[in-house]
DSSP file (Angstrom, degrees, kcal/mol; ACC not computed):
  #  RESIDUE AA STRUCTURE BP1 BP2  ACC     N-H-->O    O-->H-N    N-H-->O    O-->H-N    TCO  KAPPA ALPHA  PHI   PSI    X-CA   Y-CA   Z-CA
    1    1 A M     >        0   0    0      0, 0.0     4,-2.2     0, 0.0     5,-0.1   0.000 360.0 360.0 360.0 -45.1  -40.3   25.8   80.4
    2    2 A M  H  >  +     0   0    0      1,-0.2     4,-2.7     2,-0.2     5,-0.2   0.875 360.0  55.5 -63.1 -37.2  -37.8   27.6   78.1
    3    3 A R  H  > S+     0   0    0      2,-0.2     4,-2.7     1,-0.2    -1,-0.2   0.922 107.5  48.6 -61.6 -44.1  -40.7   29.2   76.2
    4    4 A K  H  > S+     0   0    0      2,-0.2     4,-2.6     1,-0.2    -2,-0.2   0.912 111.4  50.3 -62.1 -42.2  -42.0   30.7   79.4
    5    5 A F  H  X S+     0   0    0     -4,-2.2     4,-2.7     2,-0.2    -2,-0.2   0.931 112.6  46.0 -61.8 -45.9  -38.6   32.0   80.3
    6    6 A L  H  X S+     0   0    0     -4,-2.7     4,-2.6     2,-0.2    -2,-0.2   0.896 112.4  50.8 -65.1 -40.1  -38.2   33.6   76.8
    7    7 A A  H  X S+     0   0    0     -4,-2.7     4,-2.4    -5,-0.2    -1,-0.2   0.916 112.7  46.3 -63.8 -42.2  -41.7   35.1   76.9
    8    8 A L  H  X S+     0   0    0     -4,-2.6     4,-2.5     2,-0.2     5,-0.2   0.918 112.2  50.2 -66.2 -43.7  -41.0   36.6   80.4
    9    9 A A  H  X S+     0   0    0     -4,-2.7     4,-2.3     1,-0.2    -2,-0.2   0.907 112.1  48.0 -61.3 -41.8  -37.6   37.9   79.3
   10   10 A F  H  X S+     0   0    0     -4,-2.6     4,-2.7     2,-0.2    -1,-0.2   0.920 111.0  50.8 -64.4 -43.7  -39.1   39.5   76.2
   11   11 A A  H  X S+     0   0    0     -4,-2.4     4,-2.2     1,-0.2    -2,-0.2   0.909 112.0  46.9 -61.4 -43.1  -41.9   41.0   78.3
   12   12 A L  H  X S+     0   0    0     -4,-2.5     4,-1.5     2,-0.2    -1,-0.2   0.899 113.1  48.5 -66.8 -40.5  -39.5   42.5   80.8
   13   13 A A  H  X S+     0   0    0     -4,-2.3     4,-1.1    -5,-0.2    -2,-0.2   0.904 113.0  48.2 -65.6 -40.0  -37.2   43.9   78.0
   14   14 A S  H  < S+     0   0    0     -4,-2.7     3,-0.2     1,-0.2    -2,-0.2   0.870 107.1  55.9 -68.3 -36.5  -40.2   45.4   76.2
   15   15 A A  H  < S+     0   0    0     -4,-2.2    -1,-0.2     1,-0.2    -2,-0.2   0.857 108.5  48.2 -64.7 -34.7  -41.6   47.0   79.4
   16   16 A G  H  < S+     0   0    0     -4,-1.5     2,-0.5    -5,-0.1    -1,-0.2   0.733  95.1  85.5 -78.5 -21.7  -38.3   48.8   80.0
   17   17 A A     <  +     0   0    0     -4,-1.1     2,-0.4    -3,-0.2    -4,-0.0  -0.699  58.7 179.5 -85.7 123.3  -38.1   50.1   76.4
   18   18 A Q        -     0   0    0     -2,-0.5     2,-0.1     3,-0.0    51,-0.1  -0.944  31.4-108.7-123.3 146.1  -39.9   53.3   75.9
   19   19 A A        -     0   0    0     -2,-0.4    51,-0.1    50,-0.3    49,-0.1  -0.410  40.7-106.6 -68.6 146.5  -40.3   55.3   72.8
   20   20 A A        -     0   0    0     -2,-0.1    51,-0.1     1,-0.1    -1,-0.1  -0.526  34.7-118.9 -73.0 137.9  -38.4   58.6   72.8
   21   21 A P        -     0   0    0      0, 0.0     3,-0.1     0, 0.0    -1,-0.1  -0.290  45.7 -75.7 -69.2 164.7  -40.6   61.7   73.2
   22   22 A L        -     0   0    0      1,-0.1    52,-0.1     2,-0.1     5,-0.1  -0.365  63.1 -95.5 -55.9 134.7  -40.6   64.2   70.4
   23   23 A P     >  -     0   0    0      0, 0.0     4,-2.8     0, 0.0     3,-0.5  -0.232  38.2-109.6 -54.7 146.0  -37.4   66.3   70.6
   24   24 A A  H  > S+     0   0    0      1,-0.2     4,-2.4     2,-0.2     5,-0.2   0.846 115.6  49.6 -51.4 -45.8  -37.9   69.5   72.6
   25   25 A P  H  > S+     0   0    0      0, 0.0     4,-1.7     0, 0.0    -1,-0.2   0.912 114.7  45.1 -63.6 -38.6  -37.6   71.9   69.6
   26   26 A A  H  > S+     0   0    0     -3,-0.5     4,-2.4     2,-0.2    -2,-0.2   0.894 111.8  52.1 -69.7 -38.9  -40.1   69.9   67.6
   27   27 A R  H  X S+     0   0    0     -4,-2.8     4,-2.8     1,-0.2    -1,-0.2   0.888 107.4  53.3 -63.8 -38.0  -42.4   69.6   70.6
   28   28 A A  H  X S+     0   0    0     -4,-2.4     4,-2.3    -5,-0.3    -1,-0.2   0.899 109.6  48.3 -63.0 -40.4  -42.3   73.4   71.1
   29   29 A E  H  X S+     0   0    0     -4,-1.7     4,-2.5     2,-0.2    -2,-0.2   0.922 112.2  47.8 -66.1 -43.5  -43.3   73.8   67.4
   30   30 A V  H  X S+     0   0    0     -4,-2.4     4,-2.6     2,-0.2     5,-0.2   0.923 112.3  49.8 -63.0 -43.9  -46.2   71.4   67.8
   31   31 A D  H  X S+     0   0    0     -4,-2.8     4,-2.2     1,-0.2    -1,-0.2   0.910 110.8  49.7 -60.3 -41.6  -47.3   73.1   71.0
   32   32 A A  H  X S+     0   0    0     -4,-2.3     4,-2.4     2,-0.2    -2,-0.2   0.908 110.4  50.8 -63.6 -41.6  -47.2   76.4   69.2
   33   33 A L  H  X S+     0   0    0     -4,-2.5     4,-2.3     1,-0.2    -2,-0.2   0.938 112.1  45.8 -59.8 -47.8  -49.3   75.0   66.3
   34   34 A L  H  X S+     0   0    0     -4,-2.6     4,-2.4     1,-0.2    -1,-0.2   0.843 111.2  52.8 -69.0 -32.4  -51.9   73.7   68.7
   35   35 A T  H  X S+     0   0    0     -4,-2.2     4,-2.4    -5,-0.2    -1,-0.2   0.907 109.5  49.4 -66.1 -41.7  -52.0   76.9   70.7
   36   36 A R  H  X S+     0   0    0     -4,-2.4     4,-0.8     2,-0.2    -2,-0.2   0.909 111.9  48.5 -62.9 -41.9  -52.6   78.8   67.4
   37   37 A L  H >< S+     0   0    0     -4,-2.3     3,-0.7     1,-0.2     4,-0.4   0.937 112.6  48.3 -63.2 -45.8  -55.4   76.5   66.4
   38   38 A Q  H 3< S+     0   0    0     -4,-2.4     3,-0.4     1,-0.2    16,-0.4   0.885 119.1  37.9 -62.4 -39.7  -57.0   76.8   69.8
   39   39 A S  H 3< S+     0   0    0     -4,-2.4    -1,-0.2     1,-0.2    -2,-0.2   0.429  94.5  88.0 -93.4   1.4  -56.8   80.6   69.9
   40   40 A S  S << S-     0   0    0     -4,-0.8    -1,-0.2    -3,-0.7    -2,-0.1   0.733  88.0-130.7 -73.4 -23.2  -57.6   81.1   66.3
   41   41 A G        +     0   0    0     -3,-0.4    58,-0.4    -4,-0.4     2,-0.1   0.472  66.2 132.1  79.8   1.2  -61.4   81.2   66.6
   42   42 A C        -     0   0    0     -5,-0.4    11,-0.5    56,-0.1    -1,-0.3  -0.404  55.4-124.9 -82.1 161.6  -61.4   78.8   63.7
   43   43 A Q  E     -A   97   0A   0     54,-3.0    54,-2.5     9,-0.1     2,-0.5  -0.788  14.9-144.3-106.6 153.6  -63.4   75.6   63.6
   44   44 A F  E     -AB  96  51A   0      7,-3.0     7,-2.5    -2,-0.3     2,-0.5  -0.971   9.6-153.9-122.8 126.3  -61.9   72.1   63.0
   45   45 A N  E     +AB  95  50A   0     50,-3.2    50,-1.6    -2,-0.5     2,-0.4  -0.871  18.5 167.3-106.9 127.9  -63.8   69.4   61.0
   46   46 A R  E >  S- B   0  49A   0      3,-2.2     3,-1.4    -2,-0.5    48,-0.1  -0.978  72.0 -11.3-137.7 128.2  -63.2   65.8   61.5
   47   47 A N  T 3  S-     0   0    0     -2,-0.4     3,-0.1     1,-0.3    47,-0.1   0.841 129.3 -51.2  55.3  39.0  -65.5   63.1   60.1
   48   48 A G  T 3  S+     0   0    0      1,-0.2     2,-0.4     0, 0.0    -1,-0.3   0.418 115.2 103.8  87.1  -1.3  -68.2   65.5   59.2
   49   49 A S  E <   -B   46   0A   0     -3,-1.4    -3,-2.2    -5,-0.0     2,-0.4  -0.917  63.6-131.8-117.7 144.1  -68.5   67.4   62.5
   50   50 A W  E     -B   45   0A   0     -2,-0.4     2,-0.3    -5,-0.2    -5,-0.2  -0.739  25.6-176.0 -94.1 138.1  -67.2   70.8   63.4
   51   51 A Y  E     -B   44   0A   0     -7,-2.5    -7,-3.0    -2,-0.4     2,-0.0  -0.913  27.7-104.1-130.8 155.9  -65.3   71.3   66.7
   52   52 A S     >  -     0   0    0     -2,-0.3     4,-2.4    -9,-0.2     5,-0.2  -0.255  37.7-106.3 -70.0 165.4  -63.8   74.3   68.4
   53   53 A G  H  > S+     0   0    0    -11,-0.5     4,-2.5   -15,-0.3   -15,-0.2   0.863 122.3  54.3 -60.4 -36.0  -60.1   75.0   68.3
   54   54 A A  H  > S+     0   0    0    -16,-0.4     4,-2.1     2,-0.2    -1,-0.2   0.913 109.4  46.3 -65.9 -42.7  -59.9   73.9   72.0
   55   55 A D  H  > S+     0   0    0      2,-0.2     4,-2.3     1,-0.2    -2,-0.2   0.891 111.9  51.9 -65.5 -38.5  -61.6   70.6   71.2
   56   56 A A  H  X S+     0   0    0     -4,-2.4     4,-3.0     2,-0.2     5,-0.2   0.922 107.6  52.4 -62.3 -44.3  -59.3   70.1   68.2
   57   57 A R  H  X S+     0   0    0     -4,-2.5     4,-2.4     1,-0.2    -2,-0.2   0.931 109.3  49.3 -57.7 -46.8  -56.3   70.7   70.3
   58   58 A T  H  X S+     0   0    0     -4,-2.1     4,-1.5     1,-0.2    -1,-0.2   0.922 113.3  46.7 -58.7 -46.1  -57.4   68.0   72.8
   59   59 A H  H  X S+     0   0    0     -4,-2.3     4,-1.7     1,-0.2    -2,-0.2   0.925 113.3  47.8 -62.7 -45.9  -58.0   65.5   70.0
   60   60 A L  H  X S+     0   0    0     -4,-3.0     4,-2.4     1,-0.2    -1,-0.2   0.814 106.4  57.6 -70.6 -29.1  -54.7   66.2   68.3
   61   61 A L  H  X S+     0   0    0     -4,-2.4     4,-2.4    -5,-0.2    -1,-0.2   0.880 105.3  51.5 -66.0 -35.9  -52.8   66.0   71.6
   62   62 A R  H  X S+     0   0    0     -4,-1.5     4,-2.0     2,-0.2    -2,-0.2   0.907 111.0  47.6 -64.1 -40.9  -54.2   62.5   72.0
   63   63 A K  H  X S+     0   0    0     -4,-1.7     4,-2.5     2,-0.2    -2,-0.2   0.890 110.0  52.7 -67.2 -37.4  -52.9   61.6   68.5
   64   64 A L  H  X S+     0   0    0     -4,-2.4     4,-2.6     2,-0.2    -2,-0.2   0.928 108.0  51.0 -61.1 -45.5  -49.6   63.2   69.3
   65   65 A E  H  X S+     0   0    0     -4,-2.4     4,-2.3     1,-0.2    -1,-0.2   0.908 110.7  48.9 -59.2 -43.2  -49.3   61.0   72.4
   66   66 A Y  H  X S+     0   0    0     -4,-2.0     4,-1.8     2,-0.2    -1,-0.2   0.934 111.7  48.3 -61.9 -47.0  -50.1   57.9   70.3
   67   67 A L  H  <>S+     0   0    0     -4,-2.5     5,-2.6     1,-0.2     6,-0.5   0.869 111.7  50.3 -64.3 -36.7  -47.5   58.8   67.6
   68   68 A E  H ><5S+     0   0    0     -4,-2.6     3,-1.3     3,-0.2    -1,-0.2   0.914 107.8  52.7 -66.7 -42.5  -44.9   59.4   70.3
   69   69 A K  H 3<5S+     0   0    0     -4,-2.3   -50,-0.3     1,-0.3    -2,-0.2   0.870 112.9  44.9 -60.8 -35.3  -45.6   56.0   72.0
   70   70 A K  T 3<5S-     0   0    0     -4,-1.8    -1,-0.3    -5,-0.2    -2,-0.2   0.463 109.0-128.4 -86.6  -1.5  -45.1   54.3   68.6
   71   71 A D  T < 5 +     0   0    0     -3,-1.3    -3,-0.2    -4,-0.3    -2,-0.1   0.907  64.7 137.0  54.0  46.8  -42.0   56.4   68.0
   72   72 A L      < +     0   0    0     -5,-2.6     2,-0.4    -6,-0.1    -4,-0.2   0.542  52.7  53.2 -99.8 -10.0  -43.4   57.5   64.6
   73   73 A I        +     0   0    0     -6,-0.5     3,-0.1    -9,-0.1    -1,-0.1  -0.958  37.8 167.9-133.0 148.5  -42.5   61.2   64.5
   74   74 A R  S    S+     0   0    0     -2,-0.4     2,-0.3     1,-0.2   -48,-0.2   0.387  71.6  27.3-130.7  -6.3  -39.4   63.3   65.0
   75   75 A N  S  > S-     0   0    0    -49,-0.1     4,-1.7     1,-0.1    -1,-0.2  -0.943  83.1 -98.1-152.7 172.1  -40.5   66.7   63.8
   76   76 A A  H  > S+     0   0    0     -2,-0.3     4,-2.5     1,-0.2     5,-0.2   0.852 117.4  58.0 -64.8 -36.3  -43.5   69.0   63.4
   77   77 A E  H  > S+     0   0    0      1,-0.2     4,-2.7     2,-0.2    -1,-0.2   0.912 106.2  48.9 -61.2 -42.0  -44.0   68.1   59.7
   78   78 A Q  H  > S+     0   0    0      2,-0.2     4,-3.1     1,-0.2     5,-0.4   0.878 109.4  52.8 -66.4 -36.4  -44.3   64.5   60.6
   79   79 A F  H  X>S+     0   0    0     -4,-1.7     4,-2.5     2,-0.2     5,-1.5   0.938 111.4  46.3 -61.7 -45.3  -46.9   65.3   63.2
   80   80 A I  H  X5S+     0   0    0     -4,-2.5     4,-0.6     3,-0.2     5,-0.3   0.949 118.2  42.7 -60.6 -48.4  -48.9   67.3   60.6
   81   81 A E  H  <5S+     0   0    0     -4,-2.7     4,-0.2    -5,-0.2    -2,-0.2   0.927 126.6  28.2 -65.0 -48.1  -48.6   64.5   58.1
   82   82 A L  H  <5S+     0   0    0     -4,-3.1    -3,-0.2    -5,-0.2    -2,-0.2   0.721 135.6  18.7 -93.0 -22.8  -49.3   61.5   60.3
   83   83 A G  H  <5S+     0   0    0     -4,-2.5    -3,-0.2    -5,-0.4    -2,-0.1   0.708 123.6  39.6-120.3 -27.3  -51.5   63.0   63.0
   84   84 A A  S  <<S+     0   0    0     -5,-1.5    -3,-0.2    -4,-0.6    -4,-0.1   0.266 104.3  60.5-116.5  12.0  -53.1   66.2   62.1
   85   85 A S  S    S+     0   0    0      1,-0.3     9,-3.1    -5,-0.3     2,-0.3   0.768 104.9  18.4-107.7 -35.7  -54.1   65.8   58.5
   86   86 A T  B    S-D   93   0B   0      7,-0.3     2,-0.3    -5,-0.2    -1,-0.3  -0.950  78.2 -98.2-140.6 156.8  -56.5   62.9   58.3
   87   87 A S     >  -     0   0    0      5,-2.8     4,-1.7    -2,-0.3    -3,-0.1  -0.572  22.3-149.1 -72.1 131.1  -58.8   60.8   60.5
   88   88 A S  T  4 S+     0   0    0     -2,-0.3    -1,-0.1     1,-0.2    -5,-0.0   0.796  97.4  45.3 -69.1 -28.1  -57.3   57.6   61.6
   89   89 A S  T  4 S+     0   0    0      1,-0.1    -1,-0.2     3,-0.1    -2,-0.0   0.890 129.5  18.2 -85.6 -40.3  -60.7   55.9   61.6
   90   90 A S  T  4 S-     0   0    0      2,-0.2    -2,-0.2     0, 0.0    -1,-0.1   0.675  87.8-131.5-105.4 -20.3  -62.2   57.2   58.3
   91   91 A G     <  +     0   0    0     -4,-1.7    -3,-0.1     1,-0.3    -2,-0.0   0.449  59.9 139.8  80.5  -0.9  -59.2   58.3   56.3
   92   92 A K        -     0   0    0      1,-0.1    -5,-2.8    -6,-0.1    -1,-0.3  -0.519  58.1-106.8 -77.8 143.3  -61.0   61.6   55.5
   93   93 A P  B     -D   86   0B   0      0, 0.0    -7,-0.3     0, 0.0     2,-0.2  -0.394  28.3-123.5 -67.6 144.5  -58.9   64.8   55.6
   94   94 A Y        -     0   0    0     -9,-3.1    12,-2.5   -48,-0.1    13,-0.4  -0.576  29.3-158.0 -77.7 150.8  -59.4   67.2   58.5
   95   95 A T  E     -AC  45 105A   0    -50,-1.6   -50,-3.2    10,-0.3     2,-0.4  -0.928   9.7-147.7-130.5 159.0  -60.4   70.7   57.5
   96   96 A V  E     -AC  44 104A   0      8,-3.0     8,-2.6    -2,-0.3     2,-0.5  -0.987   9.4-166.5-126.4 134.4  -60.1   74.1   59.2
   97   97 A K  E     -A   43   0A   0    -54,-2.5   -54,-3.0    -2,-0.4     2,-0.6  -0.982   1.5-169.7-126.2 122.1  -62.7   76.9   58.7
   98   98 A C    >   -     0   0    0     -2,-0.5     3,-1.8     4,-0.3   -56,-0.1  -0.942  55.8 -53.9-115.1 115.0  -61.9   80.5   59.8
   99   99 A G  T 3  S-     0   0    0     -2,-0.6   -56,-0.1   -58,-0.4   -58,-0.0  -0.302 115.2 -21.1  60.2-135.3  -64.7   83.0   59.7
  100  100 A A  T 3  S+     0   0    0     -3,-0.0    -1,-0.3     2,-0.0    -3,-0.0   0.457 107.7 114.6 -87.1  -2.0  -66.5   83.2   56.4
  101  101 A A  S <  S-     0   0    0     -3,-1.8     3,-0.1     1,-0.1    -3,-0.1  -0.300  77.8 -97.3 -68.1 153.7  -63.5   81.8   54.5
  102  102 A A        -     0   0    0      1,-0.1    -4,-0.3    -5,-0.1    -1,-0.1  -0.394  48.8 -94.6 -65.9 146.3  -63.9   78.5   52.7
  103  103 A P        -     0   0    0      0, 0.0     2,-0.3     0, 0.0    -6,-0.2  -0.319  41.9-161.6 -60.6 145.8  -62.6   75.5   54.7
  104  104 A V  E     -C   96   0A   0     -8,-2.6    -8,-3.0    -3,-0.1     2,-0.1  -0.916  31.5 -89.6-125.0 155.3  -59.1   74.4   53.9
  105  105 A E  E >>  -C   95   0A   0     -2,-0.3     4,-2.1   -10,-0.2     3,-0.7  -0.395  34.4-126.4 -63.4 139.8  -57.4   71.1   54.6
  106  106 A S  H 3> S+     0   0    0    -12,-2.5     4,-3.3   -21,-0.3     5,-0.4   0.826 107.7  63.9 -60.1 -31.3  -55.7   71.1   58.0
  107  107 A K  H 3> S+     0   0    0    -13,-0.4     4,-1.9   -22,-0.3    -1,-0.3   0.929 107.6  41.3 -58.1 -44.8  -52.4   70.0   56.4
  108  108 A A  H <> S+     0   0    0     -3,-0.7     4,-2.2     2,-0.2    -2,-0.2   0.920 117.0  48.4 -69.0 -43.4  -52.3   73.3   54.5
  109  109 A W  H  X S+     0   0    0     -4,-2.1     4,-2.1     1,-0.2    -2,-0.2   0.947 115.5  42.9 -62.3 -50.0  -53.5   75.4   57.4
  110  110 A L  H  X S+     0   0    0     -4,-3.3     4,-2.6     1,-0.2    -1,-0.2   0.864 112.1  54.1 -66.8 -36.5  -51.1   73.9   59.9
  111  111 A S  H  X S+     0   0    0     -4,-1.9     4,-2.0    -5,-0.4    -1,-0.2   0.898 109.6  48.0 -64.0 -40.3  -48.2   74.0   57.4
  112  112 A A  H  X S+     0   0    0     -4,-2.2     4,-2.0     2,-0.2    -2,-0.2   0.898 112.1  49.4 -66.4 -40.3  -48.7   77.7   56.8
  113  113 A E  H  X S+     0   0    0     -4,-2.1     4,-2.5     2,-0.2    -2,-0.2   0.894 109.2  52.3 -65.8 -39.4  -48.9   78.3   60.6
  114  114 A L  H  X S+     0   0    0     -4,-2.6     4,-2.4     2,-0.2    -2,-0.2   0.906 108.2  51.4 -62.5 -41.3  -45.7   76.3   61.1
  115  115 A K  H  X S+     0   0    0     -4,-2.0     4,-1.3     1,-0.2    -1,-0.2   0.909 111.0  48.1 -60.8 -42.7  -44.0   78.5   58.4
  116  116 A A  H  X S+     0   0    0     -4,-2.0     4,-0.8     2,-0.2    -2,-0.2   0.890 110.0  52.2 -65.9 -39.5  -45.2   81.6   60.3
  117  117 A I  H >< S+     0   0    0     -4,-2.5     3,-0.9     1,-0.2    -2,-0.2   0.928 111.1  47.1 -61.5 -45.1  -43.9   80.3   63.6
  118  118 A R  H 3< S+     0   0    0     -4,-2.4    -1,-0.2     1,-0.2    -2,-0.2   0.754 103.6  62.6 -70.5 -23.7  -40.5   79.6   62.1
  119  119 A A  H 3<        0   0    0     -4,-1.3    -1,-0.2     1,-0.2    -2,-0.2   0.714 360.0 360.0 -73.8 -19.7  -40.4   83.0   60.5
  120  120 A H    <<        0   0    0     -3,-0.9    -1,-0.2    -4,-0.8    -2,-0.2   0.461 360.0 360.0 -88.3 360.0  -40.5   84.6   64.0
């Protein structure tokens, strides 16, 4: 009986506890990064397949939501590192290809874009 009570108490306490969302300034930076990716005309490679910037944005927003639920990130750099650099399933790095330029790892591309966002 006591076990059931403790299990119920834990479940109720856990249900009320929610992870904090990304702080507003960091969320604005992540949103700006994903908007730049979407509107860049660049392609995004994950696990050997190329996707449009819009598809990449959708995928990365799902990863952002997961990371926020787990309370694993507090800034844009952590989002890039933990969510937007490598595939969670294969461990392979994501890449970005813009025009005829050689593909670059998404971590480098997004980090450069974050630097440009902050410079404005």
